[in-house]
C-alpha positions as CSV (number, residue, x, y, z in Angstrom):
1,M,-0.2,0.1,-0.1
2,T,1.3,3.4,-0.9
3,A,0.3,6.5,0.5
4,T,-0.5,9.3,-1.2
5,T,0.9,13.0,-1.4
6,T,-0.6,16.1,-2.1
7,T,1.4,19.6,-3.3
8,I,0.9,22.0,-1.9
9,D,1.8,24.8,-4.6
10,F,2.4,28.6,-2.3
11,D,2.5,31.2,-4.9
12,A,-0.3,29.9,-5.9
13,V,-1.9,29.9,-2.5
14,F,-0.1,33.1,-2.0
15,A,-1.2,34.8,-4.7
16,D,-4.8,34.0,-4.0
17,I,-4.7,35.0,-0.6
18,A,-2.7,38.5,-1.7
19,A,-5.6,39.1,-3.7
20,R,-8.2,38.5,-1.1
21,L,-6.6,40.5,0.4
22,K,-5.9,43.9,-2.0
23,R,-10.1,42.6,-2.4
24,E,-10.8,43.8,0.9
25,D,-8.9,46.5,0.6
26,D,-10.3,47.6,-2.2
27,R,-14.1,47.5,-0.4
28,R,-13.5,49.4,3.2
29,V,-12.2,51.8,0.9
30,E,-15.4,52.1,-1.4
31,R,-17.0,55.4,-0.7
32,P,-20.1,55.3,1.2
33,T,-23.7,56.2,0.2
34,I,-25.0,59.3,1.9
35,R,-28.3,60.1,1.2
36,L,-30.7,63.1,2.7
37,W,-34.8,62.9,3.1
38,D,-37.0,65.6,4.6
39,G,-38.8,64.8,8.1
40,D,-41.8,62.9,6.0
41,W,-38.7,60.5,4.9
42,N,-39.3,61.7,1.6
43,Y,-35.8,61.0,-0.7
44,R,-33.7,64.8,-1.3
45,G,-31.1,63.5,-2.5
46,E,-28.0,61.3,-2.8
47,V,-24.2,63.7,-1.0
48,W,-22.3,63.3,-4.2
49,R,-20.1,67.1,-3.4
50,E,-19.0,65.9,0.8
51,N,-15.8,68.3,1.3
52,S,-16.2,65.8,4.8
53,A,-17.7,63.8,6.2
54,K,-17.3,62.0,10.1
55,F,-20.1,59.6,11.1
56,Q,-19.4,58.1,14.7
57,L,-21.4,54.1,15.5
58,L,-20.8,53.7,18.9
59,E,-22.3,50.9,21.0
60,N,-25.4,51.5,22.9
61,E,-24.7,54.9,22.8
62,T,-25.9,58.3,20.7
63,G,-23.2,58.7,18.2
64,T,-22.6,62.1,15.8
65,G,-21.9,62.6,12.0
66,T,-20.4,65.7,10.5
67,I,-21.4,66.2,6.9
68,E,-19.9,69.7,4.9
69,L,-20.6,70.4,1.5
70,P,-20.6,73.5,-0.6
71,A,-22.0,76.3,0.5
72,T,-23.7,76.8,-3.4
73,Y,-24.4,72.6,-3.5
74,Y,-27.9,72.0,-4.0
75,L,-28.8,70.2,-1.0
76,S,-26.4,72.5,1.5
77,R,-28.5,75.2,0.1
78,W,-32.3,72.7,0.9
79,L,-30.5,72.4,4.3
80,T,-29.8,75.8,5.2
81,D,-33.9,77.3,4.0
82,H,-35.9,75.6,6.4
83,K,-37.5,78.6,6.3
84,N,-39.2,76.9,2.9
85,R,-39.0,73.2,3.7
86,P,-42.0,71.6,4.4
87,T,-40.9,69.6,7.5
88,D,-37.9,70.8,10.3
89,N,-36.3,67.8,10.5
90,V,-33.8,66.3,8.0
91,H,-33.1,62.1,8.1
92,I,-29.2,60.9,6.7
93,T,-29.2,58.0,6.0
94,V,-25.3,56.4,5.5
95,D,-24.6,52.9,4.3
96,H,-21.0,51.0,3.8
97,L,-20.0,48.0,4.3
98,G,-23.4,46.6,5.1
99,T,-23.8,49.0,8.0
100,R,-25.8,51.8,7.9
101,W,-25.6,54.0,10.2
102,S,-29.4,57.0,10.4
103,G,-29.8,60.2,12.4
104,M,-31.1,63.3,12.3
105,L,-30.2,66.6,11.8
106,D,-29.7,68.6,15.3
107,E,-27.3,71.2,13.8
108,V,-26.8,74.0,10.4
109,E,-23.7,76.1,10.4
110,L,-22.8,78.1,7.2
111,A,-19.5,78.9,7.7
112,K,-15.9,79.5,6.1
113,G,-13.8,76.6,5.2
114,D,-9.9,76.2,5.8
115,D,-9.4,77.0,1.7
116,G,-11.4,80.8,2.6
117,Q,-15.1,79.1,0.6
118,R,-18.4,78.9,2.2
119,V,-19.4,75.6,3.5
120,V,-22.5,74.7,5.4
121,R,-21.6,72.3,8.0
122,A,-24.4,69.6,9.5
123,T,-24.4,67.7,12.5
124,F,-26.8,64.3,13.4
125,R,-27.6,62.8,15.8
126,H,-27.2,59.0,15.9
127,D,-30.7,56.9,16.0
128,F,-30.5,56.0,18.8
129,E,-31.2,58.9,20.5
130,H,-34.7,58.4,19.9
131,L,-34.4,54.9,21.7
132,K,-33.8,56.7,24.7
133,N,-37.0,58.4,25.3
134,I,-39.3,55.4,24.9
135,I,-41.0,54.5,28.0
136,A,-41.1,50.9,27.4
137,Y,-42.3,48.1,30.5
138,A,-41.1,44.8,30.5
139,N,-44.2,43.4,31.7
140,P,-47.0,45.3,31.3
141,F,-48.8,43.3,33.2
142,A,-46.7,42.9,36.1
143,C,-46.4,46.2,36.6
144,P,-49.0,48.0,34.8
145,P,-48.3,52.0,33.7
146,A,-51.2,52.8,36.2
147,F,-49.4,51.5,38.8
148,G,-45.8,52.5,38.2
């Protein structure tokens, strides 16, 4: 009885691993999809001209997101024109690598950027903030709200 052995082509295995790591790196640096919605969740547009964007995804806590847009961009004009918007609230969703960050507008400011150009800086608070204000009883039969 003879034992058969298989040989491993280490160069091919290394090339396969390197290609997989390259695909993962390319996917990680892909541009996220950033969308703006009005207070009734009517789609207003996808952001393509942001100067900078930063969103915190904190565990069991409210994170903040900040996006800086040129003042001449149509979504910037819509954000700053709060008197003519049908609703006061503005929602944002950011999709990246299968994760969604969503939040509601907290503050908008018109400022000068580092290069001297006018920019609109919008700060959003994560939707987790809404959960902090919901009253929920673990078992309504054990302790009805009227007796709590």
